ChimeraX commands (.cxc) that place a marker at each C-alpha (Angstrom):
marker #1 position -8.03,-39.72,51.46 radius 0.5
marker #1 position -10.83,-39.15,48.97 radius 0.5
marker #1 position -10.13,-35.43,48.46 radius 0.5
marker #1 position -6.91,-35.81,46.44 radius 0.5
marker #1 position -8.63,-38.36,44.18 radius 0.5
marker #1 position -11.57,-36.03,43.55 radius 0.5
marker #1 position -9.22,-33.14,42.85 radius 0.5
marker #1 position -7.26,-35.29,40.39 radius 0.5
marker #1 position -10.40,-36.28,38.47 radius 0.5
marker #1 position -11.63,-32.68,38.39 radius 0.5
marker #1 position -8.29,-31.50,37.07 radius 0.5
marker #1 position -8.31,-34.26,34.43 radius 0.5
marker #1 position -11.78,-33.24,33.22 radius 0.5
marker #1 position -10.66,-29.61,32.99 radius 0.5
marker #1 position -7.67,-30.59,30.85 radius 0.5
marker #1 position -9.84,-32.76,28.61 radius 0.5
marker #1 position -12.30,-29.89,28.21 radius 0.5
marker #1 position -9.53,-27.43,27.27 radius 0.5
marker #1 position -8.04,-29.90,24.79 radius 0.5
marker #1 position -11.45,-30.54,23.23 radius 0.5
marker #1 position -12.14,-26.82,22.92 radius 0.5
marker #1 position -8.69,-26.23,21.35 radius 0.5
marker #1 position -9.34,-28.97,18.81 radius 0.5
marker #1 position -12.67,-27.36,17.88 radius 0.5
marker #1 position -10.97,-23.97,17.47 radius 0.5
marker #1 position -8.42,-25.24,14.92 radius 0.5
marker #1 position -9.31,-23.57,11.64 radius 0.5
marker #1 position -9.88,-25.69,8.58 radius 0.5
marker #1 position -8.46,-24.09,5.42 radius 0.5
marker #1 position -10.05,-24.68,2.02 radius 0.5
marker #1 position -8.43,-23.17,-1.09 radius 0.5
marker #1 position -9.44,-22.85,-4.73 radius 0.5
marker #1 position -6.58,-22.21,-7.20 radius 0.5
marker #1 position -6.97,-20.64,-10.65 radius 0.5
marker #1 position -4.26,-20.24,-13.29 radius 0.5
marker #1 position -4.60,-18.45,-16.62 radius 0.5
marker #1 position -2.33,-16.95,-19.29 radius 0.5
marker #1 position -3.48,-14.17,-21.61 radius 0.5
marker #1 position -1.68,-13.08,-24.78 radius 0.5
marker #1 position -0.61,-9.43,-24.54 radius 0.5
marker #1 position -0.66,-6.84,-27.29 radius 0.5
marker #1 position 0.37,-3.17,-27.34 radius 0.5
marker #1 position -2.42,-1.02,-25.91 radius 0.5
marker #1 position -3.77,-3.63,-23.50 radius 0.5
marker #1 position -4.66,-2.51,-19.96 radius 0.5
marker #1 position -5.03,-4.62,-16.82 radius 0.5
marker #1 position -7.75,-3.75,-14.28 radius 0.5
marker #1 position -7.65,-5.50,-10.90 radius 0.5
marker #1 position -10.44,-5.25,-8.31 radius 0.5
marker #1 position -9.57,-7.10,-5.12 radius 0.5
marker #1 position -11.44,-7.64,-1.87 radius 0.5
marker #1 position -9.44,-8.85,1.14 radius 0.5
marker #1 position -6.65,-9.63,-1.31 radius 0.5
marker #1 position -2.87,-9.75,-1.27 radius 0.5
marker #1 position -1.71,-8.65,-4.72 radius 0.5
marker #1 position 1.73,-9.23,-6.19 radius 0.5
marker #1 position 2.66,-7.73,-9.56 radius 0.5
marker #1 position 6.01,-8.14,-11.32 radius 0.5
marker #1 position 7.27,-8.06,-14.89 radius 0.5
marker #1 position 8.95,-10.40,-17.36 radius 0.5
marker #1 position 10.10,-10.36,-20.98 radius 0.5
marker #1 position 7.24,-12.43,-22.40 radius 0.5
marker #1 position 4.33,-10.84,-24.30 radius 0.5
marker #1 position 1.86,-12.59,-22.03 radius 0.5
marker #1 position 0.03,-11.88,-18.79 radius 0.5
marker #1 position 0.13,-14.69,-16.26 radius 0.5
marker #1 position -2.65,-14.72,-13.65 radius 0.5
marker #1 position -2.59,-16.89,-10.54 radius 0.5
marker #1 position -5.43,-16.65,-8.02 radius 0.5
marker #1 position -5.84,-18.47,-4.72 radius 0.5
marker #1 position -9.19,-18.06,-2.93 radius 0.5
marker #1 position -9.24,-19.27,0.66 radius 0.5
marker #1 position -11.95,-19.80,3.28 radius 0.5
marker #1 position -11.17,-20.60,6.92 radius 0.5
marker #1 position -13.55,-22.05,9.50 radius 0.5
marker #1 position -13.43,-24.52,12.38 radius 0.5
marker #1 position -15.92,-26.70,10.46 radius 0.5
marker #1 position -14.47,-27.79,7.11 radius 0.5
marker #1 position -17.93,-28.32,5.57 radius 0.5
marker #1 position -18.87,-24.72,6.35 radius 0.5
marker #1 position -15.57,-23.50,4.85 radius 0.5
marker #1 position -16.23,-25.52,1.68 radius 0.5
marker #1 position -19.79,-24.20,1.46 radius 0.5
marker #1 position -18.74,-20.59,1.96 radius 0.5
marker #1 position -15.89,-20.83,-0.55 radius 0.5
marker #1 position -18.44,-21.55,-3.27 radius 0.5
marker #1 position -19.84,-18.07,-2.62 radius 0.5
marker #1 position -16.50,-16.42,-3.39 radius 0.5
marker #1 position -16.48,-15.92,-7.15 radius 0.5
marker #1 position -13.79,-14.65,-9.48 radius 0.5
marker #1 position -13.81,-13.21,-12.98 radius 0.5
marker #1 position -11.07,-13.02,-15.60 radius 0.5
marker #1 position -12.56,-11.22,-18.56 radius 0.5
marker #1 position -11.08,-9.69,-21.72 radius 0.5
marker #1 position -13.15,-6.92,-23.30 radius 0.5
marker #1 position -11.41,-5.44,-26.31 radius 0.5
marker #1 position -8.01,-4.40,-25.01 radius 0.5
marker #1 position -9.11,-4.26,-21.40 radius 0.5
marker #1 position -8.45,-7.18,-19.07 radius 0.5
marker #1 position -10.56,-7.36,-15.90 radius 0.5
marker #1 position -9.69,-9.54,-12.91 radius 0.5
marker #1 position -11.83,-9.43,-9.78 radius 0.5
marker #1 position -13.12,-11.44,-6.84 radius 0.5
marker #1 position -16.38,-10.87,-5.01 radius 0.5
marker #1 position -18.83,-12.53,-2.66 radius 0.5
marker #1 position -22.01,-13.67,-4.46 radius 0.5
marker #1 position -24.94,-15.05,-2.42 radius 0.5
marker #1 position -28.16,-16.60,-3.65 radius 0.5
marker #1 position -31.44,-15.47,-2.07 radius 0.5
marker #1 position -31.82,-18.71,-0.10 radius 0.5
marker #1 position -28.17,-19.03,0.83 radius 0.5
marker #1 position -27.09,-18.54,4.47 radius 0.5
marker #1 position -24.72,-15.73,5.38 radius 0.5
marker #1 position -21.07,-16.90,5.20 radius 0.5
marker #1 position -19.42,-17.76,8.49 radius 0.5
marker #1 position -15.88,-18.24,7.21 radius 0.5
marker #1 position -12.93,-15.87,7.00 radius 0.5
marker #1 position -12.01,-15.17,3.38 radius 0.5
marker #1 position -8.71,-14.28,1.74 radius 0.5
marker #1 position -7.61,-13.89,-1.87 radius 0.5
marker #1 position -4.08,-13.92,-3.24 radius 0.5
marker #1 position -3.27,-12.63,-6.72 radius 0.5
marker #1 position 0.06,-13.09,-8.47 radius 0.5
marker #1 position 0.44,-11.31,-11.82 radius 0.5
marker #1 position 3.42,-11.48,-14.15 radius 0.5
marker #1 position 3.09,-8.91,-16.92 radius 0.5
marker #1 position 5.11,-7.18,-19.65 radius 0.5
marker #1 position 6.88,-4.17,-18.11 radius 0.5
marker #1 position 5.00,-1.73,-20.38 radius 0.5
marker #1 position 1.51,-2.97,-19.40 radius 0.5
marker #1 position -0.59,-0.18,-17.78 radius 0.5
marker #1 position -2.26,-1.35,-14.57 radius 0.5
marker #1 position -5.19,-0.06,-12.53 radius 0.5
marker #1 position -5.48,-1.67,-9.09 radius 0.5
marker #1 position -8.25,-1.34,-6.53 radius 0.5
marker #1 position -8.11,-3.25,-3.28 radius 0.5
marker #1 position -9.66,-3.31,0.19 radius 0.5
marker #1 position -8.11,-4.97,3.25 radius 0.5
marker #1 position -4.87,-6.52,2.04 radius 0.5
marker #1 position -1.42,-5.84,0.68 radius 0.5
marker #1 position -0.04,-4.82,-2.71 radius 0.5
marker #1 position 3.55,-5.47,-3.83 radius 0.5
marker #1 position 4.35,-4.00,-7.26 radius 0.5
marker #1 position 7.74,-3.94,-8.97 radius 0.5
marker #1 position 9.62,-3.37,-12.24 radius 0.5
marker #1 position 7.03,-1.57,-14.36 radius 0.5
marker #1 position 7.78,0.99,-17.10 radius 0.5
marker #1 position 4.34,2.49,-17.76 radius 0.5
marker #1 position 3.42,3.39,-14.22 radius 0.5
marker #1 position 0.43,2.29,-12.17 radius 0.5
marker #1 position -2.78,3.62,-10.61 radius 0.5
marker #1 position -3.76,2.36,-7.15 radius 0.5
marker #1 position -6.89,3.12,-5.14 radius 0.5
marker #1 position -7.12,1.28,-1.85 radius 0.5
marker #1 position -8.34,1.14,1.74 radius 0.5
marker #1 position -6.66,-0.72,4.60 radius 0.5
marker #1 position -3.99,-1.94,2.17 radius 0.5
marker #1 position -0.22,-1.72,2.59 radius 0.5
marker #1 position 1.36,-0.60,-0.70 radius 0.5
marker #1 position 4.94,-1.49,-1.64 radius 0.5
marker #1 position 6.34,0.00,-4.86 radius 0.5
marker #1 position 9.78,-0.79,-6.26 radius 0.5
marker #1 position 11.42,0.31,-9.52 radius 0.5
marker #1 position 8.37,1.90,-11.13 radius 0.5
marker #1 position 8.63,4.31,-14.06 radius 0.5
marker #1 position 6.02,6.51,-15.73 radius 0.5
marker #1 position 2.80,7.89,-14.30 radius 0.5
marker #1 position 2.24,6.75,-10.70 radius 0.5
marker #1 position -1.06,7.55,-8.98 radius 0.5
marker #1 position -1.91,6.38,-5.46 radius 0.5
marker #1 position -5.06,7.09,-3.46 radius 0.5
marker #1 position -4.99,5.39,-0.08 radius 0.5
marker #1 position -6.92,5.38,3.20 radius 0.5
marker #1 position -5.57,3.58,6.27 radius 0.5
marker #1 position -2.77,2.01,4.23 radius 0.5
marker #1 position 0.93,2.88,4.36 radius 0.5
marker #1 position 2.96,3.50,1.20 radius 0.5
marker #1 position 6.61,2.47,0.82 radius 0.5
marker #1 position 8.23,3.36,-2.52 radius 0.5
marker #1 position 11.79,2.89,-3.82 radius 0.5
marker #1 position 13.36,3.77,-7.17 radius 0.5
marker #1 position 10.35,5.68,-8.49 radius 0.5
marker #1 position 10.68,7.91,-11.53 radius 0.5
marker #1 position 8.26,9.97,-13.57 radius 0.5
marker #1 position 5.15,11.85,-12.47 radius 0.5
marker #1 position 3.83,10.76,-9.07 radius 0.5
marker #1 position 0.61,11.86,-7.35 radius 0.5
marker #1 position -0.38,10.58,-3.91 radius 0.5
marker #1 position -3.58,11.25,-1.96 radius 0.5
marker #1 position -3.47,9.75,1.53 radius 0.5
marker #1 position -5.58,9.72,4.70 radius 0.5
marker #1 position -4.29,8.20,7.93 radius 0.5
marker #1 position -1.36,6.64,6.13 radius 0.5
marker #1 position 2.41,6.85,6.53 radius 0.5
marker #1 position 4.45,7.48,3.38 radius 0.5
marker #1 position 8.12,6.58,2.87 radius 0.5
marker #1 position 9.75,7.36,-0.48 radius 0.5
marker #1 position 13.40,6.91,-1.48 radius 0.5
marker #1 position 15.43,7.35,-4.68 radius 0.5
marker #1 position 12.95,9.62,-6.43 radius 0.5
marker #1 position 13.28,11.01,-9.95 radius 0.5
marker #1 position 10.90,13.45,-11.58 radius 0.5
marker #1 position 7.93,15.30,-10.10 radius 0.5
marker #1 position 6.11,14.30,-6.91 radius 0.5
marker #1 position 2.85,15.73,-5.57 radius 0.5
marker #1 position 1.47,14.61,-2.21 radius 0.5
marker #1 position -1.74,15.57,-0.41 radius 0.5
marker #1 position -1.87,13.97,3.02 radius 0.5
marker #1 position -3.97,14.01,6.18 radius 0.5
marker #1 position -3.19,12.42,9.55 radius 0.5
marker #1 position 0.06,10.58,8.97 radius 0.5
marker #1 position 3.82,10.82,8.58 radius 0.5
marker #1 position 5.89,11.45,5.46 radius 0.5
marker #1 position 9.56,10.57,5.00 radius 0.5
marker #1 position 11.36,11.56,1.79 radius 0.5
marker #1 position 14.91,10.53,0.86 radius 0.5
marker #1 position 15.40,11.91,-2.65 radius 0.5
marker #1 position 18.38,12.26,-5.01 radius 0.5
marker #1 position 19.73,14.87,-7.40 radius 0.5
marker #1 position 17.48,13.90,-10.27 radius 0.5
marker #1 position 14.34,14.93,-8.38 radius 0.5
marker #1 position 12.77,17.80,-10.33 radius 0.5
marker #1 position 9.97,19.01,-8.07 radius 0.5
marker #1 position 8.43,17.97,-4.77 radius 0.5
marker #1 position 5.16,19.52,-3.64 radius 0.5
marker #1 position 3.57,18.45,-0.35 radius 0.5
marker #1 position 0.38,19.81,1.16 radius 0.5
marker #1 position -0.50,18.17,4.44 radius 0.5
marker #1 position -2.75,18.39,7.49 radius 0.5
marker #1 position -1.86,17.02,10.92 radius 0.5
marker #1 position 1.15,15.35,9.31 radius 0.5
marker #1 position 4.85,15.40,10.26 radius 0.5
marker #1 position 7.29,15.57,7.32 radius 0.5
marker #1 position 10.94,14.52,7.20 radius 0.5
marker #1 position 13.07,15.42,4.17 radius 0.5
marker #1 position 16.44,13.65,4.30 radius 0.5
marker #1 position 19.79,14.19,2.59 radius 0.5
marker #1 position 19.16,17.33,0.53 radius 0.5
marker #1 position 21.94,18.19,-1.91 radius 0.5
marker #1 position 22.85,21.69,-0.71 radius 0.5
marker #1 position 23.66,22.94,-4.20 radius 0.5
marker #1 position 20.63,21.37,-5.87 radius 0.5
marker #1 position 17.42,22.12,-3.97 radius 0.5
marker #1 position 15.53,25.34,-3.36 radius 0.5
marker #1 position 13.06,25.19,-0.47 radius 0.5
marker #1 position 9.78,26.83,0.44 radius 0.5
marker #1 position 8.62,25.47,3.80 radius 0.5
marker #1 position 5.59,26.52,5.83 radius 0.5
marker #1 position 4.20,25.05,9.06 radius 0.5
marker #1 position 0.95,26.38,10.50 radius 0.5
marker #1 position 0.84,25.67,14.23 radius 0.5
marker #1 position 3.99,23.55,13.83 radius 0.5
marker #1 position 7.78,23.76,13.99 radius 0.5
marker #1 position 10.46,23.76,11.28 radius 0.5
marker #1 position 13.97,22.36,11.78 radius 0.5
marker #1 position 16.70,22.82,9.13 radius 0.5
marker #1 position 20.49,22.19,9.08 radius 0.5
marker #1 position 22.62,25.11,10.26 radius 0.5
marker #1 position 25.00,24.64,7.32 radius 0.5
marker #1 position 22.21,25.52,4.86 radius 0.5
marker #1 position 21.46,29.23,4.53 radius 0.5
marker #1 position 17.72,29.19,5.16 radius 0.5
marker #1 position 15.85,32.42,5.74 radius 0.5
marker #1 position 13.68,31.80,8.79 radius 0.5
marker #1 position 10.44,33.68,9.45 radius 0.5
marker #1 position 8.44,33.13,12.62 radius 0.5
marker #1 position 4.95,34.48,13.11 radius 0.5
marker #1 position 2.26,33.80,15.68 radius 0.5
marker #1 position 0.69,30.81,13.95 radius 0.5
marker #1 position 3.04,30.34,11.02 radius 0.5
marker #1 position 6.68,29.33,10.73 radius 0.5
marker #1 position 8.43,29.64,7.36 radius 0.5
marker #1 position 11.84,28.68,5.99 radius 0.5
marker #1 position 13.06,29.59,2.51 radius 0.5
marker #1 position 16.19,28.83,0.55 radius 0.5
marker #1 position 16.53,30.16,-3.00 radius 0.5
marker #1 position 19.46,29.12,-5.16 radius 0.5
marker #1 position 20.41,31.10,-8.29 radius 0.5
marker #1 position 20.93,27.89,-10.27 radius 0.5
marker #1 position 18.34,25.66,-8.70 radius 0.5
marker #1 position 17.76,22.24,-10.21 radius 0.5
marker #1 position 14.89,21.17,-7.99 radius 0.5
marker #1 position 12.14,22.91,-6.04 radius 0.5
marker #1 position 10.87,21.56,-2.74 radius 0.5
marker #1 position 7.62,23.07,-1.50 radius 0.5
marker #1 position 6.15,21.74,1.75 radius 0.5
marker #1 position 3.13,23.06,3.64 radius 0.5
marker #1 position 1.63,21.42,6.70 radius 0.5
marker #1 position -0.81,22.45,9.42 radius 0.5
marker #1 position -0.62,21.08,12.96 radius 0.5
marker #1 position 2.53,19.17,11.98 radius 0.5
marker #1 position 6.29,19.63,11.95 radius 0.5
marker #1 position 8.82,19.84,9.12 radius 0.5
marker #1 position 12.38,18.55,9.48 radius 0.5
marker #1 position 15.13,18.86,6.87 radius 0.5
marker #1 position 17.95,16.51,7.86 radius 0.5
marker #1 position 21.37,15.76,6.46 radius 0.5
marker #1 position 22.77,12.34,7.33 radius 0.5
marker #1 position 26.52,12.23,6.74 radius 0.5
marker link #1:1,2 radius 0.2
marker link #1:2,3 radius 0.2
marker link #1:3,4 radius 0.2
marker link #1:4,5 radius 0.2
marker link #1:5,6 radius 0.2
marker link #1:6,7 radius 0.2
marker link #1:7,8 radius 0.2
marker link #1:8,9 radius 0.2
marker link #1:9,10 radius 0.2
marker link #1:10,11 radius 0.2
marker link #1:11,12 radius 0.2
marker link #1:12,13 radius 0.2
marker link #1:13,14 radius 0.2
marker link #1:14,15 radius 0.2
marker link #1:15,16 radius 0.2
marker link #1:16,17 radius 0.2
marker link #1:17,18 radius 0.2
marker link #1:18,19 radius 0.2
marker link #1:19,20 radius 0.2
marker link #1:20,21 radius 0.2
marker link #1:21,22 radius 0.2
marker link #1:22,23 radius 0.2
marker link #1:23,24 radius 0.2
marker link #1:24,25 radius 0.2
marker link #1:25,26 radius 0.2
marker link #1:26,27 radius 0.2
marker link #1:27,28 radius 0.2
marker link #1:28,29 radius 0.2
marker link #1:29,30 radius 0.2
marker link #1:30,31 radius 0.2
marker link #1:31,32 radius 0.2
marker link #1:32,33 radius 0.2
marker link #1:33,34 radius 0.2
marker link #1:34,35 radius 0.2
marker link #1:35,36 radius 0.2
marker link #1:36,37 radius 0.2
marker link #1:37,38 radius 0.2
marker link #1:38,39 radius 0.2
marker link #1:39,40 radius 0.2
marker link #1:40,41 radius 0.2
marker link #1:41,42 radius 0.2
marker link #1:42,43 radius 0.2
marker link #1:43,44 radius 0.2
marker link #1:44,45 radius 0.2
marker link #1:45,46 radius 0.2
marker link #1:46,47 radius 0.2
marker link #1:47,48 radius 0.2
marker link #1:48,49 radius 0.2
marker link #1:49,50 radius 0.2
marker link #1:50,51 radius 0.2
marker link #1:51,52 radius 0.2
marker link #1:52,53 radius 0.2
marker link #1:53,54 radius 0.2
marker link #1:54,55 radius 0.2
marker link #1:55,56 radius 0.2
marker link #1:56,57 radius 0.2
marker link #1:57,58 radius 0.2
marker link #1:58,59 radius 0.2
marker link #1:59,60 radius 0.2
marker link #1:60,61 radius 0.2
marker link #1:61,62 radius 0.2
marker link #1:62,63 radius 0.2
marker link #1:63,64 radius 0.2
marker link #1:64,65 radius 0.2
marker link #1:65,66 radius 0.2
marker link #1:66,67 radius 0.2
marker link #1:67,68 radius 0.2
marker link #1:68,69 radius 0.2
marker link #1:69,70 radius 0.2
marker link #1:70,71 radius 0.2
marker link #1:71,72 radius 0.2
marker link #1:72,73 radius 0.2
marker link #1:73,74 radius 0.2
marker link #1:74,75 radius 0.2
marker link #1:75,76 radius 0.2
marker link #1:76,77 radius 0.2
marker link #1:77,78 radius 0.2
marker link #1:78,79 radius 0.2
marker link #1:79,80 radius 0.2
marker link #1:80,81 radius 0.2
marker link #1:81,82 radius 0.2
marker link #1:82,83 radius 0.2
marker link #1:83,84 radius 0.2
marker link #1:84,85 radius 0.2
marker link #1:85,86 radius 0.2
marker link #1:86,87 radius 0.2
marker link #1:87,88 radius 0.2
marker link #1:88,89 radius 0.2
marker link #1:89,90 radius 0.2
marker link #1:90,91 radius 0.2
marker link #1:91,92 radius 0.2
marker link #1:92,93 radius 0.2
marker link #1:93,94 radius 0.2
marker link #1:94,95 radius 0.2
marker link #1:95,96 radius 0.2
marker link #1:96,97 radius 0.2
marker link #1:97,98 radius 0.2
marker link #1:98,99 radius 0.2
marker link #1:99,100 radius 0.2
marker link #1:100,101 radius 0.2
marker link #1:101,102 radius 0.2
marker link #1:102,103 radius 0.2
marker link #1:103,104 radius 0.2
marker link #1:104,105 radius 0.2
marker link #1:105,106 radius 0.2
marker link #1:106,107 radius 0.2
marker link #1:107,108 radius 0.2
marker link #1:108,109 radius 0.2
marker link #1:109,110 radius 0.2
marker link #1:110,111 radius 0.2
marker link #1:111,112 radius 0.2
marker link #1:112,113 radius 0.2
marker link #1:113,114 radius 0.2
marker link #1:114,115 radius 0.2
marker link #1:115,116 radius 0.2
marker link #1:116,117 radius 0.2
marker link #1:117,118 radius 0.2
marker link #1:118,119 radius 0.2
marker link #1:119,120 radius 0.2
marker link #1:120,121 radius 0.2
marker link #1:121,122 radius 0.2
marker link #1:122,123 radius 0.2
marker link #1:123,124 radius 0.2
marker link #1:124,125 radius 0.2
marker link #1:125,126 radius 0.2
marker link #1:126,127 radius 0.2
marker link #1:127,128 radius 0.2
marker link #1:128,129 radius 0.2
marker link #1:129,130 radius 0.2
marker link #1:130,131 radius 0.2
marker link #1:131,132 radius 0.2
marker link #1:132,133 radius 0.2
marker link #1:133,134 radius 0.2
marker link #1:134,135 radius 0.2
marker link #1:135,136 radius 0.2
marker link #1:136,137 radius 0.2
marker link #1:137,138 radius 0.2
marker link #1:138,139 radius 0.2
marker link #1:139,140 radius 0.2
marker link #1:140,141 radius 0.2
marker link #1:141,142 radius 0.2
marker link #1:142,143 radius 0.2
marker link #1:143,144 radius 0.2
marker link #1:144,145 radius 0.2
marker link #1:145,146 radius 0.2
marker link #1:146,147 radius 0.2
marker link #1:147,148 radius 0.2
marker link #1:148,149 radius 0.2
marker link #1:149,150 radius 0.2
marker link #1:150,151 radius 0.2
marker link #1:151,152 radius 0.2
marker link #1:152,153 radius 0.2
marker link #1:153,154 radius 0.2
marker link #1:154,155 radius 0.2
marker link #1:155,156 radius 0.2
marker link #1:156,157 radius 0.2
marker link #1:157,158 radius 0.2
marker link #1:158,159 radius 0.2
marker link #1:159,160 radius 0.2
marker link #1:160,161 radius 0.2
marker link #1:161,162 radius 0.2
marker link #1:162,163 radius 0.2
marker link #1:163,164 radius 0.2
marker link #1:164,165 radius 0.2
marker link #1:165,166 radius 0.2
marker link #1:166,167 radius 0.2
marker link #1:167,168 radius 0.2
marker link #1:168,169 radius 0.2
marker link #1:169,170 radius 0.2
marker link #1:170,171 radius 0.2
marker link #1:171,172 radius 0.2
marker link #1:172,173 radius 0.2
marker link #1:173,174 radius 0.2
marker link #1:174,175 radius 0.2
marker link #1:175,176 radius 0.2
marker link #1:176,177 radius 0.2
marker link #1:177,178 radius 0.2
marker link #1:178,179 radius 0.2
marker link #1:179,180 radius 0.2
marker link #1:180,181 radius 0.2
marker link #1:181,182 radius 0.2
marker link #1:182,183 radius 0.2
marker link #1:183,184 radius 0.2
marker link #1:184,185 radius 0.2
marker link #1:185,186 radius 0.2
marker link #1:186,187 radius 0.2
marker link #1:187,188 radius 0.2
marker link #1:188,189 radius 0.2
marker link #1:189,190 radius 0.2
marker link #1:190,191 radius 0.2
marker link #1:191,192 radius 0.2
marker link #1:192,193 radius 0.2
marker link #1:193,194 radius 0.2
marker link #1:194,195 radius 0.2
marker link #1:195,196 radius 0.2
marker link #1:196,197 radius 0.2
marker link #1:197,198 radius 0.2
marker link #1:198,199 radius 0.2
marker link #1:199,200 radius 0.2
marker link #1:200,201 radius 0.2
marker link #1:201,202 radius 0.2
marker link #1:202,203 radius 0.2
marker link #1:203,204 radius 0.2
marker link #1:204,205 radius 0.2
marker link #1:205,206 radius 0.2
marker link #1:206,207 radius 0.2
marker link #1:207,208 radius 0.2
marker link #1:208,209 radius 0.2
marker link #1:209,210 radius 0.2
marker link #1:210,211 radius 0.2
marker link #1:211,212 radius 0.2
marker link #1:212,213 radius 0.2
marker link #1:213,214 radius 0.2
marker link #1:214,215 radius 0.2
marker link #1:215,216 radius 0.2
marker link #1:216,217 radius 0.2
marker link #1:217,218 radius 0.2
marker link #1:218,219 radius 0.2
marker link #1:219,220 radius 0.2
marker link #1:220,221 radius 0.2
marker link #1:221,222 radius 0.2
marker link #1:222,223 radius 0.2
marker link #1:223,224 radius 0.2
marker link #1:224,225 radius 0.2
marker link #1:225,226 radius 0.2
marker link #1:226,227 radius 0.2
marker link #1:227,228 radius 0.2
marker link #1:228,229 radius 0.2
marker link #1:229,230 radius 0.2
marker link #1:230,231 radius 0.2
marker link #1:231,232 radius 0.2
marker link #1:232,233 radius 0.2
marker link #1:233,234 radius 0.2
marker link #1:234,235 radius 0.2
marker link #1:235,236 radius 0.2
marker link #1:236,237 radius 0.2
marker link #1:237,238 radius 0.2
marker link #1:238,239 radius 0.2
marker link #1:239,240 radius 0.2
marker link #1:240,241 radius 0.2
marker link #1:241,242 radius 0.2
marker link #1:242,243 radius 0.2
marker link #1:243,244 radius 0.2
marker link #1:244,245 radius 0.2
marker link #1:245,246 radius 0.2
marker link #1:246,247 radius 0.2
marker link #1:247,248 radius 0.2
marker link #1:248,249 radius 0.2
marker link #1:249,250 radius 0.2
marker link #1:250,251 radius 0.2
marker link #1:251,252 radius 0.2
marker link #1:252,253 radius 0.2
marker link #1:253,254 radius 0.2
marker link #1:254,255 radius 0.2
marker link #1:255,256 radius 0.2
marker link #1:256,257 radius 0.2
marker link #1:257,258 radius 0.2
marker link #1:258,259 radius 0.2
marker link #1:259,260 radius 0.2
marker link #1:260,261 radius 0.2
marker link #1:261,262 radius 0.2
marker link #1:262,263 radius 0.2
marker link #1:263,264 radius 0.2
marker link #1:264,265 radius 0.2
marker link #1:265,266 radius 0.2
marker link #1:266,267 radius 0.2
marker link #1:267,268 radius 0.2
marker link #1:268,269 radius 0.2
marker link #1:269,270 radius 0.2
marker link #1:270,271 radius 0.2
marker link #1:271,272 radius 0.2
marker link #1:272,273 radius 0.2
marker link #1:273,274 radius 0.2
marker link #1:274,275 radius 0.2
marker link #1:275,276 radius 0.2
marker link #1:276,277 radius 0.2
marker link #1:277,278 radius 0.2
marker link #1:278,279 radius 0.2
marker link #1:279,280 radius 0.2
marker link #1:280,281 radius 0.2
marker link #1:281,282 radius 0.2
marker link #1:282,283 radius 0.2
marker link #1:283,284 radius 0.2
marker link #1:284,285 radius 0.2
marker link #1:285,286 radius 0.2
marker link #1:286,287 radius 0.2
marker link #1:287,288 radius 0.2
marker link #1:288,289 radius 0.2
marker link #1:289,290 radius 0.2
marker link #1:290,291 radius 0.2
marker link #1:291,292 radius 0.2
marker link #1:292,293 radius 0.2
marker link #1:293,294 radius 0.2
marker link #1:294,295 radius 0.2
marker link #1:295,296 radius 0.2
marker link #1:296,297 radius 0.2
marker link #1:297,298 radius 0.2
marker link #1:298,299 radius 0.2
view
């Protein structure tokens, strides 16, 4: 008769122990919010340097730059989270016509190593013609509705671009790029990143290693030049009367629509496909090694 009672008490202690452990594991979140507005003049530039940051940039009609920063520390012990958050510093500095915004971890010599998990969130609202230089590590960048382009250098950061005009430069490692409605001069350097671009206008240059590239262009594309290594490339919906193609795959395959009059050349280590139009409007040049090239029409 005593066995069931002992089993019941043991089971109760186990449940209490699990509940206590779960309560200890609940993260306490401490946040510091900063808001600032800066008057904008022609010729100003915005430089953003983020660390573990999610960055959102959009435009408005006002001649001002609105900056909103949220710095967050998470830890099971709220006092530790509060202590560690004091080590996460931010700067908003105007030097001449250059505006610098950054966050960084600053420790004093006698200060213990932080135990919390940090995160920063930036929200910028800027004039559409404000040039922007963004650097970020471990986060996400969402950028839209700019007329003077943007420069991005990042690692482990997902990059989303929408309705960007002008000069667009992206250098990314371990961070995918998704761009829509991009026009102007675009240059992308990527390593271990997937790239998806749609509704392109202008000239596009891509150098890629270890990833996948998907291009869905339109008639107003002027030139596309891709040089890749260990990367598969998909070019969708080519206008048959618009594009000329020069495709080369070293140790890879090339697939093109039968309705398009490509000249196919197959060698031991190199496959080539060419299509030259007498009145070409756009030139597509794609080279990849240890990857495949597919040109696909979707009706």
